[in-house]
PDB file of N, CA, C and O in Angstrom:
ATOM      1  N   MET A   1      87.490  11.814  74.707  1.00  0.00           N
ATOM      2  CA  MET A   1      86.619  12.159  76.082  1.00  0.00           C
ATOM      3  C   MET A   1      86.820  13.662  76.315  1.00  0.00           C
ATOM      4  O   MET A   1      87.884  14.231  76.073  1.00  0.00           O
ATOM      5  N   ALA A   2      85.757  14.250  76.788  1.00  0.00           N
ATOM      6  CA  ALA A   2      85.716  15.551  77.342  1.00  0.00           C
ATOM      7  C   ALA A   2      86.377  15.578  78.875  1.00  0.00           C
ATOM      8  O   ALA A   2      86.196  14.791  79.804  1.00  0.00           O
ATOM      9  N   ALA A   3      87.354  16.983  78.786  1.00  0.00           N
ATOM     10  CA  ALA A   3      87.687  17.222  79.974  1.00  0.00           C
ATOM     11  C   ALA A   3      86.616  17.279  81.061  1.00  0.00           C
ATOM     12  O   ALA A   3      86.854  16.514  81.996  1.00  0.00           O
ATOM     13  N   THR A   4      85.732  17.845  81.146  1.00  0.00           N
ATOM     14  CA  THR A   4      84.344  18.303  81.971  1.00  0.00           C
ATOM     15  C   THR A   4      84.177  17.169  82.484  1.00  0.00           C
ATOM     16  O   THR A   4      84.800  16.198  82.054  1.00  0.00           O
ATOM     17  N   ASP A   5      83.314  17.077  83.490  1.00  0.00           N
ATOM     18  CA  ASP A   5      82.693  16.183  84.395  1.00  0.00           C
ATOM     19  C   ASP A   5      81.052  16.385  83.535  1.00  0.00           C
ATOM     20  O   ASP A   5      81.231  17.381  82.833  1.00  0.00           O
ATOM     21  N   ASP A   6      80.357  16.146  83.424  1.00  0.00           N
ATOM     22  CA  ASP A   6      79.217  16.097  83.076  1.00  0.00           C
ATOM     23  C   ASP A   6      78.028  15.810  84.106  1.00  0.00           C
ATOM     24  O   ASP A   6      76.863  16.073  83.809  1.00  0.00           O
ATOM     25  N   ARG A   7      78.312  15.378  85.064  1.00  0.00           N
ATOM     26  CA  ARG A   7      77.673  14.703  86.215  1.00  0.00           C
ATOM     27  C   ARG A   7      77.018  16.078  86.800  1.00  0.00           C
ATOM     28  O   ARG A   7      77.586  17.111  87.153  1.00  0.00           O
ATOM     29  N   PRO A   8      75.348  15.673  86.781  1.00  0.00           N
ATOM     30  CA  PRO A   8      75.009  17.299  87.753  1.00  0.00           C
ATOM     31  C   PRO A   8      75.412  17.119  89.082  1.00  0.00           C
ATOM     32  O   PRO A   8      75.849  16.082  89.580  1.00  0.00           O
ATOM     33  N   GLU A   9      75.206  18.366  89.698  1.00  0.00           N
ATOM     34  CA  GLU A   9      75.715  18.846  90.962  1.00  0.00           C
ATOM     35  C   GLU A   9      74.481  18.457  91.742  1.00  0.00           C
ATOM     36  O   GLU A   9      73.356  18.872  91.463  1.00  0.00           O
ATOM     37  N   VAL A  10      74.807  17.502  92.898  1.00  0.00           N
ATOM     38  CA  VAL A  10      74.031  17.230  94.283  1.00  0.00           C
ATOM     39  C   VAL A  10      74.172  18.209  95.196  1.00  0.00           C
ATOM     40  O   VAL A  10      75.295  18.473  95.625  1.00  0.00           O
ATOM     41  N   ARG A  11      73.090  18.869  95.613  1.00  0.00           N
ATOM     42  CA  ARG A  11      73.311  19.840  96.465  1.00  0.00           C
ATOM     43  C   ARG A  11      72.171  19.200  98.097  1.00  0.00           C
ATOM     44  O   ARG A  11      71.315  18.362  97.815  1.00  0.00           O
ATOM     45  N   LEU A  12      72.229  19.463  98.981  1.00  0.00           N
ATOM     46  CA  LEU A  12      71.522  19.269 100.248  1.00  0.00           C
ATOM     47  C   LEU A  12      70.942  20.731 100.361  1.00  0.00           C
ATOM     48  O   LEU A  12      71.610  21.752 100.521  1.00  0.00           O
ATOM     49  N   VAL A  13      69.323  20.622 100.226  1.00  0.00           N
ATOM     50  CA  VAL A  13      69.039  22.201 100.503  1.00  0.00           C
ATOM     51  C   VAL A  13      67.459  21.775 101.301  1.00  0.00           C
ATOM     52  O   VAL A  13      66.783  20.759 101.140  1.00  0.00           O
ATOM     53  N   ALA A  14      67.221  22.883 102.126  1.00  0.00           N
ATOM     54  CA  ALA A  14      66.199  22.558 102.956  1.00  0.00           C
ATOM     55  C   ALA A  14      65.913  24.347 102.967  1.00  0.00           C
ATOM     56  O   ALA A  14      66.637  25.296 102.666  1.00  0.00           O
ATOM     57  N   HIS A  15      64.314  24.234 103.534  1.00  0.00           N
ATOM     58  CA  HIS A  15      63.088  25.543 103.616  1.00  0.00           C
ATOM     59  C   HIS A  15      63.686  26.036 105.009  1.00  0.00           C
ATOM     60  O   HIS A  15      63.967  25.244 105.908  1.00  0.00           O
ATOM     61  N   CYS A  16      63.854  27.395 105.105  1.00  0.00           N
ATOM     62  CA  CYS A  16      64.001  28.072 106.573  1.00  0.00           C
ATOM     63  C   CYS A  16      62.751  28.168 107.238  1.00  0.00           C
ATOM     64  O   CYS A  16      61.733  28.710 106.809  1.00  0.00           O
ATOM     65  N   ARG A  17      62.942  27.513 108.477  1.00  0.00           N
ATOM     66  CA  ARG A  17      61.521  27.443 109.680  1.00  0.00           C
ATOM     67  C   ARG A  17      60.845  28.867 109.392  1.00  0.00           C
ATOM     68  O   ARG A  17      59.623  28.827 109.245  1.00  0.00           O
ATOM     69  N   ARG A  18      61.421  30.032 109.297  1.00  0.00           N
ATOM     70  CA  ARG A  18      61.040  31.191 109.630  1.00  0.00           C
ATOM     71  C   ARG A  18      60.173  31.956 108.487  1.00  0.00           C
ATOM     72  O   ARG A  18      58.999  32.287 108.652  1.00  0.00           O
ATOM     73  N   CYS A  19      61.024  32.219 107.150  1.00  0.00           N
ATOM     74  CA  CYS A  19      60.411  32.945 105.933  1.00  0.00           C
ATOM     75  C   CYS A  19      60.323  31.580 104.814  1.00  0.00           C
ATOM     76  O   CYS A  19      59.985  31.908 103.677  1.00  0.00           O
ATOM     77  N   HIS A  20      60.535  30.423 104.987  1.00  0.00           N
ATOM     78  CA  HIS A  20      60.608  29.569 103.913  1.00  0.00           C
ATOM     79  C   HIS A  20      61.483  29.390 102.904  1.00  0.00           C
ATOM     80  O   HIS A  20      61.439  28.388 102.191  1.00  0.00           O
ATOM     81  N   GLY A  21      62.366  30.355 102.749  1.00  0.00           N
ATOM     82  CA  GLY A  21      63.344  30.318 101.652  1.00  0.00           C
ATOM     83  C   GLY A  21      64.356  29.113 101.642  1.00  0.00           C
ATOM     84  O   GLY A  21      64.496  28.302 102.557  1.00  0.00           O
ATOM     85  N   TRP A  22      64.880  29.131 100.720  1.00  0.00           N
ATOM     86  CA  TRP A  22      66.021  28.134 100.414  1.00  0.00           C
ATOM     87  C   TRP A  22      67.205  28.236 101.502  1.00  0.00           C
ATOM     88  O   TRP A  22      67.535  29.263 102.095  1.00  0.00           O
ATOM     89  N   LEU A  23      67.667  27.200 101.613  1.00  0.00           N
ATOM     90  CA  LEU A  23      68.866  27.211 102.395  1.00  0.00           C
ATOM     91  C   LEU A  23      69.655  26.422 101.974  1.00  0.00           C
ATOM     92  O   LEU A  23      69.311  25.295 101.617  1.00  0.00           O
ATOM     93  N   LEU A  24      70.936  26.873 101.929  1.00  0.00           N
ATOM     94  CA  LEU A  24      72.182  26.203 101.047  1.00  0.00           C
ATOM     95  C   LEU A  24      73.293  25.768 101.628  1.00  0.00           C
ATOM     96  O   LEU A  24      74.004  24.823 101.286  1.00  0.00           O
ATOM     97  N   SER A  25      73.423  26.578 102.620  1.00  0.00           N
ATOM     98  CA  SER A  25      74.973  26.487 103.596  1.00  0.00           C
ATOM     99  C   SER A  25      74.736  25.348 104.114  1.00  0.00           C
ATOM    100  O   SER A  25      73.582  25.021 104.393  1.00  0.00           O
ATOM    101  N   PRO A  26      75.880  24.475 104.353  1.00  0.00           N
ATOM    102  CA  PRO A  26      75.590  23.178 105.255  1.00  0.00           C
ATOM    103  C   PRO A  26      75.140  23.834 106.523  1.00  0.00           C
ATOM    104  O   PRO A  26      73.936  23.765 106.770  1.00  0.00           O
ATOM    105  N   ARG A  27      75.963  24.493 107.407  1.00  0.00           N
ATOM    106  CA  ARG A  27      75.359  25.287 108.815  1.00  0.00           C
ATOM    107  C   ARG A  27      73.977  25.874 108.860  1.00  0.00           C
ATOM    108  O   ARG A  27      73.471  25.881 109.983  1.00  0.00           O
ATOM    109  N   SER A  28      73.296  26.342 107.928  1.00  0.00           N
ATOM    110  CA  SER A  28      71.872  26.887 107.898  1.00  0.00           C
ATOM    111  C   SER A  28      70.998  25.634 107.697  1.00  0.00           C
ATOM    112  O   SER A  28      69.900  25.508 108.239  1.00  0.00           O
ATOM    113  N   VAL A  29      71.554  24.714 106.883  1.00  0.00           N
ATOM    114  CA  VAL A  29      70.562  23.530 106.746  1.00  0.00           C
ATOM    115  C   VAL A  29      70.745  22.598 107.848  1.00  0.00           C
ATOM    116  O   VAL A  29      70.061  21.575 107.823  1.00  0.00           O
ATOM    117  N   ALA A  30      71.603  22.793 108.868  1.00  0.00           N
ATOM    118  CA  ALA A  30      71.597  21.997 110.146  1.00  0.00           C
ATOM    119  C   ALA A  30      70.838  22.799 110.951  1.00  0.00           C
ATOM    120  O   ALA A  30      69.891  22.208 111.469  1.00  0.00           O
ATOM    121  N   GLU A  31      70.977  24.210 111.279  1.00  0.00           N
ATOM    122  CA  GLU A  31      70.392  24.449 112.047  1.00  0.00           C
ATOM    123  C   GLU A  31      68.583  25.004 111.772  1.00  0.00           C
ATOM    124  O   GLU A  31      67.822  25.374 112.667  1.00  0.00           O
ATOM    125  N   GLY A  32      68.342  24.933 110.666  1.00  0.00           N
ATOM    126  CA  GLY A  32      66.887  24.716 110.219  1.00  0.00           C
ATOM    127  C   GLY A  32      66.669  26.497 109.729  1.00  0.00           C
ATOM    128  O   GLY A  32      65.578  26.746 109.215  1.00  0.00           O
ATOM    129  N   ILE A  33      67.528  27.515 109.861  1.00  0.00           N
ATOM    130  CA  ILE A  33      67.281  28.834 109.543  1.00  0.00           C
ATOM    131  C   ILE A  33      68.383  29.829 108.924  1.00  0.00           C
ATOM    132  O   ILE A  33      69.556  29.926 109.286  1.00  0.00           O
ATOM    133  N   GLY A  34      67.902  30.356 108.173  1.00  0.00           N
ATOM    134  CA  GLY A  34      69.121  31.120 107.588  1.00  0.00           C
ATOM    135  C   GLY A  34      69.596  32.049 108.480  1.00  0.00           C
ATOM    136  O   GLY A  34      69.220  31.972 109.650  1.00  0.00           O
ATOM    137  N   PRO A  35      70.585  33.176 108.034  1.00  0.00           N
ATOM    138  CA  PRO A  35      71.493  33.867 108.991  1.00  0.00           C
ATOM    139  C   PRO A  35      70.937  34.944 109.433  1.00  0.00           C
ATOM    140  O   PRO A  35      71.031  35.433 110.559  1.00  0.00           O
ATOM    141  N   THR A  36      70.034  35.514 108.040  1.00  0.00           N
ATOM    142  CA  THR A  36      69.337  37.048 108.375  1.00  0.00           C
ATOM    143  C   THR A  36      68.091  36.676 109.281  1.00  0.00           C
ATOM    144  O   THR A  36      67.820  37.497 110.158  1.00  0.00           O
ATOM    145  N   CYS A  37      67.241  35.464 109.175  1.00  0.00           N
ATOM    146  CA  CYS A  37      66.089  35.142 110.121  1.00  0.00           C
ATOM    147  C   CYS A  37      66.882  34.981 111.486  1.00  0.00           C
ATOM    148  O   CYS A  37      66.489  35.602 112.474  1.00  0.00           O
ATOM    149  N   ALA A  38      67.921  34.208 111.549  1.00  0.00           N
ATOM    150  CA  ALA A  38      68.397  34.034 112.810  1.00  0.00           C
ATOM    151  C   ALA A  38      69.097  35.336 113.544  1.00  0.00           C
ATOM    152  O   ALA A  38      69.388  35.366 114.739  1.00  0.00           O
ATOM    153  N   ILE A  39      69.229  35.997 112.960  1.00  0.00           N
ATOM    154  CA  ILE A  39      69.587  37.111 113.419  1.00  0.00           C
ATOM    155  C   ILE A  39      68.353  38.083 114.082  1.00  0.00           C
ATOM    156  O   ILE A  39      68.386  38.713 115.139  1.00  0.00           O
ATOM    157  N   ARG A  40      67.322  37.987 113.146  1.00  0.00           N
ATOM    158  CA  ARG A  40      66.349  38.243 113.793  1.00  0.00           C
ATOM    159  C   ARG A  40      65.399  37.757 114.740  1.00  0.00           C
ATOM    160  O   ARG A  40      64.693  38.486 115.437  1.00  0.00           O
ATOM    161  N   GLU A  41      65.395  36.467 114.750  1.00  0.00           N
ATOM    162  CA  GLU A  41      64.704  35.891 115.627  1.00  0.00           C
ATOM    163  C   GLU A  41      65.210  35.792 116.906  1.00  0.00           C
ATOM    164  O   GLU A  41      64.488  35.621 117.887  1.00  0.00           O
ATOM    165  N   ARG A  42      66.304  35.881 116.947  1.00  0.00           N
ATOM    166  CA  ARG A  42      67.246  36.440 118.315  1.00  0.00           C
ATOM    167  C   ARG A  42      67.253  37.908 118.827  1.00  0.00           C
ATOM    168  O   ARG A  42      67.493  38.164 120.006  1.00  0.00           O
ATOM    169  N   ALA A  43      67.029  38.696 118.061  1.00  0.00           N
ATOM    170  CA  ALA A  43      66.556  40.167 118.430  1.00  0.00           C
ATOM    171  C   ALA A  43      65.236  40.079 118.957  1.00  0.00           C
ATOM    172  O   ALA A  43      65.070  40.469 120.113  1.00  0.00           O
ATOM    173  N   GLU A  44      63.976  39.502 118.117  1.00  0.00           N
ATOM    174  CA  GLU A  44      62.959  39.269 118.938  1.00  0.00           C
ATOM    175  C   GLU A  44      62.913  38.698 120.156  1.00  0.00           C
ATOM    176  O   GLU A  44      62.281  39.244 121.061  1.00  0.00           O
ATOM    177  N   LEU A  45      63.654  37.385 120.367  1.00  0.00           N
ATOM    178  CA  LEU A  45      63.657  36.958 122.255  1.00  0.00           C
ATOM    179  C   LEU A  45      64.434  37.476 122.994  1.00  0.00           C
ATOM    180  O   LEU A  45      64.418  37.316 124.214  1.00  0.00           O
ATOM    181  N   ARG A  46      65.173  38.124 122.422  1.00  0.00           N
ATOM    182  CA  ARG A  46      65.519  39.569 123.432  1.00  0.00           C
ATOM    183  C   ARG A  46      64.727  40.288 124.132  1.00  0.00           C
ATOM    184  O   ARG A  46      64.628  40.404 125.354  1.00  0.00           O
ATOM    185  N   ALA A  47      63.943  40.957 122.950  1.00  0.00           N
ATOM    186  CA  ALA A  47      63.056  41.932 123.109  1.00  0.00           C
ATOM    187  C   ALA A  47      61.686  41.412 123.799  1.00  0.00           C
ATOM    188  O   ALA A  47      60.860  42.179 124.292  1.00  0.00           O
ATOM    189  N   ALA A  48      61.559  40.013 123.766  1.00  0.00           N
ATOM    190  CA  ALA A  48      60.360  39.734 124.317  1.00  0.00           C
ATOM    191  C   ALA A  48      61.069  39.413 125.906  1.00  0.00           C
ATOM    192  O   ALA A  48      60.409  39.743 126.891  1.00  0.00           O
ATOM    193  N   GLU A  49      61.959  38.985 126.027  1.00  0.00           N
ATOM    194  CA  GLU A  49      62.500  38.468 127.471  1.00  0.00           C
ATOM    195  C   GLU A  49      62.785  40.136 128.120  1.00  0.00           C
ATOM    196  O   GLU A  49      62.357  40.324 129.259  1.00  0.00           O
ATOM    197  N   SER A  50      63.317  41.031 127.586  1.00  0.00           N
ATOM    198  CA  SER A  50      63.197  42.037 128.502  1.00  0.00           C
ATOM    199  C   SER A  50      61.823  42.810 128.562  1.00  0.00           C
ATOM    200  O   SER A  50      61.763  43.804 129.285  1.00  0.00           O
ATOM    201  N   SER A  51      61.005  42.515 128.030  1.00  0.00           N
ATOM    202  CA  SER A  51      59.493  43.234 128.304  1.00  0.00           C
ATOM    203  C   SER A  51      58.863  41.808 129.299  1.00  0.00           C
ATOM    204  O   SER A  51      57.831  42.207 129.839  1.00  0.00           O
ATOM    205  N   ALA A  52      59.005  41.057 129.502  1.00  0.00           N
ATOM    206  CA  ALA A  52      58.442  40.294 130.484  1.00  0.00           C
ATOM    207  C   ALA A  52      58.364  40.495 131.996  1.00  0.00           C
ATOM    208  O   ALA A  52      59.482  40.601 132.500  1.00  0.00           O
ATOM    209  N   LEU A  53      57.483  40.566 132.738  1.00  0.00           N
ATOM    210  CA  LEU A  53      57.368  40.885 134.133  1.00  0.00           C
ATOM    211  C   LEU A  53      57.766  39.960 134.942  1.00  0.00           C
ATOM    212  O   LEU A  53      57.574  38.774 134.672  1.00  0.00           O
ATOM    213  N   THR A  54      58.408  40.373 136.108  1.00  0.00           N
ATOM    214  CA  THR A  54      58.560  39.108 136.945  1.00  0.00           C
ATOM    215  C   THR A  54      57.953  39.460 138.297  1.00  0.00           C
ATOM    216  O   THR A  54      57.211  40.426 138.474  1.00  0.00           O
ATOM    217  N   LEU A  55      58.398  38.439 139.403  1.00  0.00           N
ATOM    218  CA  LEU A  55      57.054  38.675 140.611  1.00  0.00           C
ATOM    219  C   LEU A  55      57.716  39.902 141.264  1.00  0.00           C
ATOM    220  O   LEU A  55      56.950  40.604 141.925  1.00  0.00           O
ATOM    221  N   PHE A  56      58.677  40.187 141.213  1.00  0.00           N
ATOM    222  CA  PHE A  56      59.609  41.882 141.852  1.00  0.00           C
ATOM    223  C   PHE A  56      58.828  42.700 141.369  1.00  0.00           C
ATOM    224  O   PHE A  56      58.109  43.330 142.145  1.00  0.00           O
ATOM    225  N   ASP A  57      58.728  42.961 139.751  1.00  0.00           N
ATOM    226  CA  ASP A  57      57.998  43.824 139.127  1.00  0.00           C
ATOM    227  C   ASP A  57      56.461  44.156 139.544  1.00  0.00           C
ATOM    228  O   ASP A  57      55.840  45.201 139.352  1.00  0.00           O
ATOM    229  N   ILE A  58      56.134  43.232 140.025  1.00  0.00           N
ATOM    230  CA  ILE A  58      53.955  42.823 139.892  1.00  0.00           C
ATOM    231  C   ILE A  58      54.365  43.422 141.754  1.00  0.00           C
ATOM    232  O   ILE A  58      53.552  44.199 142.254  1.00  0.00           O
ATOM    233  N   ALA A  59      55.496  43.031 142.528  1.00  0.00           N
ATOM    234  CA  ALA A  59      55.303  43.335 143.630  1.00  0.00           C
ATOM    235  C   ALA A  59      55.430  44.914 144.044  1.00  0.00           C
ATOM    236  O   ALA A  59      55.015  45.396 145.098  1.00  0.00           O
ATOM    237  N   ALA A  60      55.994  45.511 143.144  1.00  0.00           N
ATOM    238  CA  ALA A  60      56.667  46.837 143.359  1.00  0.00           C
ATOM    239  C   ALA A  60      55.579  48.033 143.043  1.00  0.00           C
ATOM    240  O   ALA A  60      55.910  49.213 143.154  1.00  0.00           O
TER     241      ALA A  60
END
């Protein structure tokens, strides 16, 4: 009998919600987004929040 395991490797994979690339790590699959896209998404959210006007900005 051969010492190697001939069974196929099974992995849970999904697509990134932002770029639709393959997600392989369990954390990325659970979050639905890859690490690079998550960084870019957070940066875009911060930029959008900082440029939003408030009632105090309008009154001034």
